[in-house]
N, C-alpha and C positions, 0 to 999 in steps of 0.2 A: 504494500500500500504506500509506503514511504517512497518507493521507487517511482510509482505512478505519479505521485505528487511532484517529485523532482522533474519528471518529464514534462508535466503540465506547466510547472513553473518555468522551466527552461524555455519552453515555447513562448510563454508570456514575456520572459526576459528578452528573448531574441526580437520579438515584435517591438518591445519597448525601446531596445537599443537602436533598432532601425528607425523608429519614429523619432527618437532623440537626435540621431545623426542627420535626418532629413528636415528637421524643423529649424526655423530661423533662430538666431541667438537670443532675441528678446523673449522668445517662448521657451527656449531650452533652459534658461536659468531658473525661472520659477517652477517649471515642471520638474526639473532635477531636484530642487529643494523639497518638493512634495514627495517625490519618489524616495529620496534619502530618508525623509522623516518616517515614512511607513516602513522602510527597511530597518531603521534603527529601532522603531517601535516593536517590530517583530523579533529582532535579534535580542533585545533586552527583556523580553517577556513582559512588556508593560501591561498587557491585558490582566495579568495576575495582580499587579499592583493597583490597577484601576478598580478591579473588583474589591480588593481589600479596602481601598479608600471609600468606595460606595457603601460597603458593609458597615464600616465604622461611622460614616456620616448618617446613615439611616438610624442606627441604634443610638446615636447621640442626640437626635432630635427630641425624643420624649423627655429625657432628663433636663435638657435645656428649656423645653417648654414649661415643665413643672417648676424649675428654678425661676423662670421669668414670671410665672403666675404668682408664685409665693412672694417675690420681691414687690410686684405691683400690688399685691394684696395688702401690703402695709400702708399704701397711700391711696388706694382706690377702693370703692365699695364693691361688694360681691356682685351686685346686680349689674354694675357697669362692666365688670370683667366678663360675666356670662354673655351679656349683650355683645361685647366686642368679639368674643370667640365665635359666636354664631353669625355675626356680620362678616367676619373675615373668611371663614371657611364654609364650603358648600356642604354643610351638615343638614341632616333632616331635623327640622325643628319639632321633634316629638317630645312628649313628656319624659320618656326614658332618657333621651339624649340630654335634655336640660337637667334632669335629676343627676345623671352621671357627672356632668360638668360641675354642678354645684357641689356634689360630693367630693370631687377632686380638689376643688377650691377650699372647701371647709377642712379637708385633711391637710392641705398646705398651710392654712391658717393655724391649725392646731400644732403642727410641727414648728411653725415659726414662733408661736407663743411659748412652746416648751424650750426653745432655744434662748429666749430672752430671760427666762427665770433663773 
């Protein structure tokens, strides 16, 4: 399978080299930069690093949101926070959603109150 991939890639590379040689200089330079970028991206296994960054970014959003809500809870009323959350995000404005959001905010307020004592 790896051999087949090399054969396919070598055909691609031959076509690319031919196109590179036949193109004018003002096209050659940017195209060469883009081609080298993708070659280096593949050679350095950047897809793995990109997946790791995305994984950590997604799992850091929830704690960051809770921290932000708890900080703003000290200065802004609960109703204003709940209204802001539902205005910003396309959430269903159901009774369960509102109750869950209010529950998270009250938990954050309790934790903040315990931290000040």
